[in-house]
VMD Tcl script that draws the C-alpha trace (Angstrom):
set ca {
  {-18.34 4.81 11.72}
  {-19.96 3.62 8.39}
  {-18.68 1.49 6.16}
  {-18.60 1.43 2.19}
  {-18.18 -1.07 -0.73}
  {-18.32 -0.42 -4.67}
  {-20.08 -2.28 -6.94}
  {-17.67 -3.52 -9.78}
  {-17.75 -6.97 -12.06}
  {-14.34 -8.03 -14.65}
  {-14.79 -9.75 -17.49}
  {-12.79 -10.82 -20.03}
  {-13.56 -10.15 -24.30}
  {-11.19 -10.96 -27.13}
  {-12.13 -11.01 -30.35}
  {-10.00 -11.51 -33.45}
  {-10.03 -11.26 -37.52}
  {-7.36 -12.11 -39.90}
  {-4.90 -9.23 -40.51}
  {-6.58 -7.33 -37.56}
  {-4.60 -5.51 -35.34}
  {-2.01 -6.99 -32.37}
  {-2.80 -5.42 -28.98}
  {1.11 -5.15 -27.91}
  {-0.51 -3.82 -23.93}
  {-3.78 -4.37 -22.81}
  {-5.60 -2.00 -20.40}
  {-5.54 -3.13 -16.74}
  {-7.85 -2.91 -13.95}
  {-7.51 0.59 -11.69}
  {-8.60 1.64 -8.78}
  {-8.88 5.58 -7.71}
  {-10.15 7.93 -5.21}
  {-13.36 10.17 -6.12}
  {-11.78 13.09 -7.63}
  {-8.43 11.72 -9.01}
  {-7.07 11.93 -12.57}
  {-7.55 8.70 -14.54}
  {-5.65 7.23 -17.66}
  {-6.22 4.01 -19.31}
  {-3.68 3.30 -22.33}
  {-3.22 0.61 -24.66}
  {-0.66 -0.16 -27.36}
  {-1.44 -1.92 -30.89}
  {0.19 -2.55 -34.51}
  {-0.96 -3.18 -37.16}
  {0.81 -3.82 -40.79}
  {-2.29 -2.20 -42.59}
  {-2.21 2.03 -40.94}
  {-4.11 3.93 -39.46}
  {-5.53 2.61 -36.27}
  {-8.80 4.17 -35.14}
  {-10.02 3.39 -31.47}
  {-13.04 3.57 -30.08}
  {-13.41 2.92 -26.25}
  {-16.43 1.76 -25.00}
  {-18.13 1.42 -21.05}
  {-20.17 -0.94 -20.33}
  {-20.22 -2.00 -23.81}
  {-21.29 1.22 -25.03}
  {-19.19 3.64 -27.34}
  {-18.17 6.87 -25.61}
  {-18.87 9.96 -28.00}
  {-15.12 11.41 -28.75}
  {-13.48 8.79 -27.15}
  {-10.96 7.85 -29.89}
  {-7.65 7.83 -29.15}
  {-5.30 5.52 -28.17}
  {-5.47 6.61 -24.22}
  {-8.61 7.34 -22.71}
  {-8.56 10.12 -20.12}
  {-10.83 10.90 -16.73}
  {-10.11 14.39 -15.69}
  {-12.13 13.78 -12.60}
  {-13.80 10.31 -11.34}
  {-16.67 10.60 -10.07}
  {-18.59 7.45 -8.99}
  {-20.70 6.71 -11.49}
  {-17.53 6.40 -13.41}
  {-17.27 2.98 -12.23}
  {-17.63 0.10 -14.72}
  {-16.34 -2.14 -17.57}
  {-13.90 -0.65 -19.77}
  {-12.50 -1.77 -23.45}
  {-11.50 -0.69 -26.77}
  {-12.39 -1.75 -30.05}
  {-9.43 -0.96 -32.16}
  {-9.51 -1.13 -36.25}
  {-7.04 -1.08 -39.23}
  {-7.90 -1.54 -43.11}
  {-8.09 -5.32 -42.35}
  {-10.39 -5.93 -39.27}
  {-10.69 -4.87 -35.66}
  {-9.83 -6.52 -32.23}
  {-11.23 -5.99 -29.16}
  {-9.13 -5.43 -25.97}
  {-9.41 -6.71 -22.41}
  {-12.41 -5.93 -20.73}
  {-10.96 -3.88 -17.21}
  {-12.91 -2.57 -14.23}
  {-12.40 1.02 -12.90}
  {-13.00 1.39 -9.46}
  {-13.78 4.75 -7.76}
  {-13.64 4.91 -4.42}
  {-14.00 7.60 -1.33}
  {-11.09 9.53 -0.56}
  {-10.64 6.88 2.69}
  {-11.20 3.74 0.74}
  {-8.57 1.78 -1.00}
  {-9.35 -1.51 -3.27}
  {-6.89 -4.18 -2.74}
  {-6.71 -7.11 -3.96}
  {-10.58 -9.00 -3.54}
  {-11.07 -6.85 -0.75}
  {-11.45 -3.08 0.11}
  {-9.46 -1.21 3.32}
  {-10.69 2.26 4.90}
  {-8.54 4.04 6.41}
  {-9.28 6.42 9.13}
  {-8.18 10.39 9.90}
  {-4.53 10.37 11.17}
  {-4.30 11.10 14.65}
  {-0.78 12.26 16.14}
  {0.86 10.07 18.76}
  {2.52 12.37 21.08}
  {5.91 10.83 21.70}
  {8.51 13.34 21.88}
  {9.45 15.32 24.80}
  {12.64 17.81 26.18}
  {14.10 13.72 26.91}
  {12.76 11.74 23.75}
  {13.70 14.27 20.97}
  {14.70 12.81 17.66}
  {13.67 11.21 14.37}
  {13.04 8.56 12.96}
  {10.96 6.51 15.30}
  {10.02 3.04 14.66}
  {7.26 1.98 17.38}
  {6.93 -1.85 17.78}
  {3.53 -3.76 16.98}
  {2.35 -3.82 20.07}
  {2.99 -0.13 20.36}
  {4.65 -0.25 23.65}
  {8.66 0.45 22.77}
  {10.11 3.08 20.70}
  {13.73 3.20 18.88}
  {14.84 5.90 17.39}
  {17.52 7.77 15.90}
  {19.06 11.07 17.48}
  {21.83 13.42 17.39}
  {20.55 14.51 20.78}
  {23.37 15.60 23.49}
  {24.71 12.30 25.44}
  {25.00 10.74 22.67}
  {28.37 8.54 21.03}
  {28.22 9.82 17.38}
  {26.99 11.94 14.41}
  {23.64 10.25 15.29}
  {22.73 7.28 17.53}
  {19.68 4.85 18.33}
  {17.82 4.87 21.70}
  {15.04 3.72 23.14}
  {11.94 4.12 25.21}
  {9.36 1.82 26.54}
  {5.57 2.32 28.32}
  {3.74 -0.30 30.90}
  {0.56 0.26 28.38}
  {-1.11 2.11 25.27}
  {-2.27 4.49 28.04}
  {0.98 5.19 29.56}
  {3.26 7.92 29.16}
  {6.72 6.94 27.61}
  {9.57 6.59 29.90}
  {12.69 7.80 30.00}
  {14.81 6.70 26.96}
  {18.03 4.84 26.87}
  {20.60 5.33 24.72}
  {21.71 1.61 23.34}
  {25.31 2.22 24.04}
  {27.97 -0.09 22.54}
  {28.33 -2.10 20.75}
  {24.83 -0.36 18.82}
  {26.50 2.84 18.62}
  {29.90 4.01 17.03}
  {31.38 6.97 16.50}
  {29.41 6.91 12.97}
  {25.98 7.79 12.40}
  {23.34 4.53 13.08}
  {19.98 5.63 11.59}
  {16.79 4.19 10.42}
  {15.84 1.49 13.48}
  {13.69 -1.28 12.88}
  {12.57 -4.19 15.67}
  {11.92 -7.67 14.73}
  {8.31 -8.59 16.33}
  {10.25 -10.62 18.82}
  {12.50 -7.96 20.14}
  {15.69 -9.95 19.73}
  {17.00 -8.30 16.64}
  {17.89 -4.41 15.44}
  {18.03 -3.84 12.08}
  {19.88 -0.26 11.19}
  {22.01 1.44 8.84}
  {25.40 2.62 9.38}
  {28.39 4.69 7.87}
  {30.42 2.91 10.66}
  {33.85 1.13 9.07}
  {33.63 -2.42 7.81}
  {30.74 -2.15 5.67}
  {30.90 -2.05 1.77}
  {30.21 1.37 0.93}
  {28.28 4.70 1.29}
  {25.96 3.57 4.00}
  {25.43 -0.44 5.46}
  {22.57 -2.44 6.89}
  {23.67 -4.29 10.05}
  {21.87 -6.44 12.71}
  {22.21 -6.31 16.55}
  {20.62 -9.55 18.13}
  {20.07 -10.43 21.67}
  {19.00 -13.41 23.77}
  {16.11 -11.83 25.18}
  {14.13 -8.71 25.26}
  {15.26 -7.38 28.69}
  {19.27 -8.41 27.38}
  {21.95 -5.89 25.68}
  {22.27 -5.86 22.32}
  {25.70 -8.00 21.38}
  {28.11 -6.69 18.47}
  {26.41 -5.31 15.41}
  {26.91 -7.46 12.31}
  {26.99 -6.60 8.91}
  {24.76 -8.36 6.05}
  {27.22 -8.85 3.88}
  {27.34 -7.89 -0.13}
  {24.45 -10.04 -0.91}
  {22.65 -6.81 0.57}
  {25.03 -4.14 1.14}
  {26.49 -2.65 -1.93}
  {29.26 0.47 -2.98}
  {26.13 2.49 -2.84}
  {23.76 3.60 0.09}
  {21.26 0.78 1.35}
  {18.52 1.56 4.46}
  {15.45 1.07 6.53}
  {15.24 -2.77 6.30}
  {11.95 -4.28 7.24}
  {12.30 -8.06 7.52}
  {9.28 -10.75 7.91}
  {7.62 -12.18 11.38}
  {9.47 -15.04 10.20}
  {12.56 -13.48 9.31}
  {12.57 -15.57 6.16}
  {11.90 -12.30 4.01}
  {13.81 -9.16 4.18}
  {13.06 -5.80 2.46}
  {15.25 -2.65 2.42}
  {15.78 0.45 0.23}
  {18.94 1.33 -1.78}
  {20.10 3.48 -4.25}
  {22.27 1.04 -6.40}
  {21.47 0.69 -10.40}
  {17.60 -0.30 -11.06}
  {15.54 1.05 -8.32}
  {14.80 1.49 -4.89}
  {13.32 -1.59 -2.96}
  {14.96 -4.65 -3.15}
  {14.30 -8.37 -1.60}
  {16.17 -10.93 -0.35}
  {14.98 -14.58 1.28}
  {16.50 -17.13 2.82}
  {15.05 -20.80 3.64}
  {15.88 -20.57 7.43}
  {16.88 -18.29 10.25}
  {20.53 -20.17 10.53}
  {21.08 -19.58 6.79}
  {22.44 -16.44 4.84}
  {20.67 -13.74 2.61}
  {20.45 -14.75 -1.04}
  {21.76 -12.00 -3.31}
  {19.24 -8.81 -3.30}
  {17.06 -8.24 -6.42}
  {15.37 -5.75 -7.34}
  {11.65 -6.24 -6.40}
  {10.52 -4.30 -9.80}
  {7.65 -3.24 -11.53}
  {4.94 -2.38 -10.27}
  {6.34 -1.24 -6.64}
  {9.42 0.58 -8.20}
  {9.16 2.85 -10.69}
  {10.89 5.98 -12.05}
  {10.06 7.63 -9.06}
  {11.35 7.57 -5.34}
  {10.64 4.34 -3.27}
  {11.27 3.61 0.57}
  {10.99 2.64 4.13}
  {8.83 -0.46 3.00}
  {7.12 -2.44 6.01}
  {5.90 -6.24 4.74}
  {2.97 -7.37 6.97}
  {3.11 -10.69 9.14}
  {1.72 -13.13 6.44}
  {3.81 -11.54 4.17}
  {0.93 -10.58 1.46}
  {0.10 -6.66 1.98}
  {3.27 -4.10 1.59}
  {3.64 -0.69 2.73}
  {5.92 1.80 1.36}
  {6.72 5.66 0.66}
  {6.64 6.87 -2.93}
  {6.98 10.38 -4.34}
  {4.94 8.96 -7.34}
  {2.02 10.99 -6.73}
  {3.78 14.54 -6.06}
  {7.58 14.10 -6.38}
  {9.84 15.24 -3.64}
  {6.67 14.68 -1.22}
  {6.69 10.79 0.01}
  {3.59 9.68 -0.01}
  {2.41 5.61 1.44}
  {1.43 3.11 -0.73}
  {-0.23 -0.04 -0.38}
  {0.01 -3.12 -2.36}
  {-0.60 -6.92 -2.19}
  {0.01 -10.29 -3.74}
  {-1.83 -13.41 -3.53}
  {1.02 -15.35 -2.31}
  {4.40 -15.10 -0.54}
  {5.96 -16.38 -4.02}
  {3.73 -14.06 -6.32}
  {4.38 -10.98 -7.62}
  {2.51 -7.62 -6.16}
  {-0.42 -6.02 -8.25}
  {-1.07 -2.85 -8.94}
  {-0.09 -0.42 -5.68}
  {-2.72 1.92 -4.50}
  {-2.25 5.36 -2.73}
  {-3.42 5.81 0.46}
  {-4.92 9.14 -0.81}
  {-6.54 10.82 2.73}
  {-2.92 10.93 3.72}
  {-1.80 12.84 1.44}
  {-4.86 15.68 1.14}
  {-3.99 15.61 5.59}
  {-0.30 15.45 5.49}
  {1.03 18.55 3.55}
  {4.50 17.69 4.22}
  {4.59 13.87 3.27}
  {4.50 10.79 5.14}
  {6.39 7.70 5.33}
  {7.87 4.76 7.95}
  {4.57 2.84 7.78}
  {4.54 0.23 10.52}
  {1.18 -1.96 11.85}
  {0.01 -3.29 15.12}
  {0.19 -6.99 16.15}
  {-3.74 -7.15 14.91}
  {-3.04 -5.03 11.75}
  {-5.71 -3.00 12.88}
  {-3.70 0.33 13.12}
  {-1.15 1.94 11.12}
  {1.53 4.05 12.40}
  {3.63 6.30 10.36}
  {5.62 9.57 10.30}
  {5.54 12.75 8.54}
  {7.65 15.75 9.22}
  {6.38 18.79 10.52}
  {6.41 22.53 9.74}
  {9.83 24.55 10.87}
  {11.32 20.98 12.28}
  {13.68 19.98 9.45}
  {15.32 16.67 10.66}
  {12.62 15.97 13.29}
  {9.22 13.60 12.84}
  {5.69 13.34 13.87}
  {3.93 10.05 14.92}
  {0.77 9.40 13.70}
  {-1.49 6.36 14.10}
  {-4.78 5.46 11.99}
  {-7.18 2.81 12.07}
  {-7.70 0.24 9.51}
  {-11.06 -1.17 8.39}
  {-11.21 -4.32 6.68}
  {-14.19 -3.68 4.86}
  {-17.26 -6.23 2.86}
  {-17.34 -5.87 -0.38}
  {-20.51 -6.10 -2.79}
  {-20.03 -7.56 -6.15}
  {-22.39 -6.76 -9.02}
  {-23.67 -10.15 -10.78}
  {-26.03 -7.69 -13.31}
  {-29.76 -8.47 -14.01}
  {-32.13 -11.81 -13.83}
  {-34.43 -12.67 -16.59}
  {-37.03 -10.79 -14.61}
  {-34.78 -7.80 -14.23}
  {-33.69 -7.85 -10.69}
  {-30.27 -6.83 -9.60}
  {-28.16 -9.21 -8.41}
  {-24.82 -8.99 -6.21}
  {-22.99 -10.99 -4.01}
  {-21.27 -10.17 -0.57}
  {-18.02 -10.97 -0.12}
  {-17.71 -10.30 3.94}
  {-17.10 -12.59 7.20}
  {-19.16 -15.51 8.14}
  {-20.93 -14.83 11.26}
  {-20.91 -10.98 10.99}
  {-24.68 -8.77 10.50}
  {-24.01 -6.70 7.50}
  {-26.60 -4.06 6.76}
  {-27.33 -3.65 2.86}
  {-28.22 -0.18 2.40}
  {-29.20 1.60 -1.50}
  {-29.25 5.27 -2.46}
  {-29.47 6.82 -5.56}
  {-27.66 9.99 -4.79}
  {-24.57 8.90 -2.29}
  {-25.77 11.35 0.38}
  {-29.55 9.68 1.62}
  {-29.31 5.41 2.44}
  {-31.93 3.42 2.87}
  {-31.66 0.36 4.44}
  {-33.03 -3.10 2.76}
  {-31.85 -6.03 4.66}
  {-29.28 -7.71 7.06}
  {-27.26 -10.69 6.59}
  {-25.25 -12.74 8.73}
  {-23.67 -14.87 6.04}
  {-21.55 -14.55 2.54}
  {-23.79 -14.90 -0.21}
  {-25.53 -14.25 -3.57}
  {-28.52 -12.02 -3.62}
  {-31.40 -10.43 -5.90}
  {-33.46 -7.49 -5.44}
  {-36.74 -8.19 -6.65}
  {-38.57 -5.54 -5.17}
  {-36.55 -2.73 -5.92}
  {-38.79 0.06 -6.84}
  {-37.89 0.72 -10.55}
  {-35.13 4.07 -10.65}
  {-35.00 6.05 -13.72}
  {-31.33 7.10 -12.10}
  {-28.34 5.06 -11.46}
  {-28.47 2.68 -7.61}
  {-25.48 2.37 -5.25}
  {-25.33 -0.22 -2.94}
  {-22.96 -0.99 0.27}
  {-22.70 -2.94 3.10}
  {-21.53 -1.65 6.74}
  {-21.47 -3.50 9.67}
  {-20.37 -3.27 13.29}
}
mol new
graphics top color blue
foreach p $ca { graphics top sphere $p radius 0.5 }
foreach p [lrange $ca 0 end-1] q [lrange $ca 1 end] { graphics top cylinder $p $q radius 0.2 }
display resetview
């Protein structure tokens, strides 16, 4: 599979003048799939109206782009670059922050300083006459499925079942109802099994809760031991509203879940040790939560990458999004749509789950004609090397920096049309590079780094 990496360089340029407009909301960096609609906004105030705007691309004025909003109807690869806007009034002018817009292929997502390529989803058969159900959760080793089902043989309105297989190539075995005390006469739904297999989180309408539906946890002493009595996660997590789809970090110190209480959809709680209680949950806030519907969070093992479902792209139909943060205490960056999935899965996707090596993303979707049931999919994730533009040197040579993994052999390729690629050289180190011998070209040149 070929790997691509886009070019880009963001910088900060701010000028001021006495009495000039004041920028209250700066434009922000964006990454989008080719063909997507791009909107860049700036908000400014003045005591000397009217305000005037002139957007610039790579420091050159854009004709007819003179509103407070810059809109690109269908992004092209050539739209990647630096944008800013000069805002004027009767007293002077000010230049906004210079932001980077990056246009990537549909199967690539810019995430922080890196890029991820998501392979074409492949259905992972799991439903047989013995395993028909909904909301399957697959463990990170790919060997255990826990699912909710109202199939015959259960104890209540919906029960939790478990099915295993000995290896990734084997067929699933016969499912087992988890029985009492996990299941009751009420609804048990949306299971989430911890990485060590000893803690099972789920939501339920059973008595003893705080509201419509609460989050509970059942634990066991070993993977092959039965689960004990489920405990309600308490008022720090549950409310009089609807709480569901909890996700706990690998170290069991961070809990993410969705709630319909006032203030948003995905909430977070932490604790400093596993024996401690959860702190009062807080809304995860923007940019993860919007006025749209957000749910089914999944946190990576290092706590820095968050996958979730949102219908902000297509209201009423969930799509998968991904975001990252610099540290476990930092806010999350602007989420990116995993665009290729939204094109392939017409009925939406949710419940993202990562394999233990984080190279496979599992998720659910809704098949046409089977309301209340889901399909399970997998997609391979590739972390791509990144090329960052450093501009031209004094002699006109093109400079860029390769950010990849030391010891991996990368091939640098060049193209003028994004169709035909010619190899320039190979390297096994991340470094700054200079193309002095590159032939002169009248049009744009594109570069990518590939590796096996």
